[in-house]
N, C-alpha and C positions, 0 to 999 in steps of 0.2 A: 763895247769891246773892252775887255779887261787889259791892264798893262801887261800881264803875263801872256795874253793872247797876241798882243801887238808884238811883243818880243819874239814869240814863237814864229809868227809870220815872217818877220825880218830875218831871223836866223834860219828859217826854212829856205829862203832864197839866197842867203849869204851865211853859210854855216860857220864861218870863222868870225862873224861880226861880234864886236863888243858893243852892246846897246845900253845906253843910259836913258831912262824915261822919266818924264815929269808930267803928271796929270795937271793940266793948266786950270781946269775949271772944277775939278772934283766930281765930274759927271761921267767919266769913262768914255768921253766922246771927243775930247780935245787934248792932244798930247804934244809935248816937245820931246824930240828924240835926238840924241847924239849917237851916230853910228860910225864905228871905225872898222874897216875891212880891207884886206889885201886886194879885193876885187875892184877897189876904187883907184888903184895905182894907175897913173897915166891918163885918167879920165877927168873931164871937166866937172865942175860942181853940178852943172845941169845933168850931165850923164850919170853922176853918182846918185843924185836925187831921183832920176828916172828909174834906176835899178831898184831903189827902195819902194817907190810908189807902185811900180809894176808888180811887186810881190803881193800887194793888196787887191789888185785887179778891180772888179766891180764893187768890192767892199768899201773902197775909198769913196767917201761922200754919202754912203748909206750907213753901214755899221760903224764906220769911223768917220766922223765929220771933218776933223782937222788934224793934221800932223805937221807941225813945224819941224824942219830938219836942219841939222848941221851934220856934215859928213867929213871924213878924212881917211886917208890911207895911213896905216901904222908907220911910225917913225922907223927908219932903218937902223 
């Protein structure tokens, strides 16, 4: 899965998301993402990560092997 596609999937679920991606292995299969979205406001880190991972559905673990996440709500 390309970095552009990873970003599209995340922004499809969280349209306001600011996504910063790093390809960790150069193989298009292992990424680190920092995602900032208003949808994360008031949610725990676990809930924030669940929102992102849910966007990938069954693709997580198949088309995309690993996604290390950091998430945050925008600063007010």
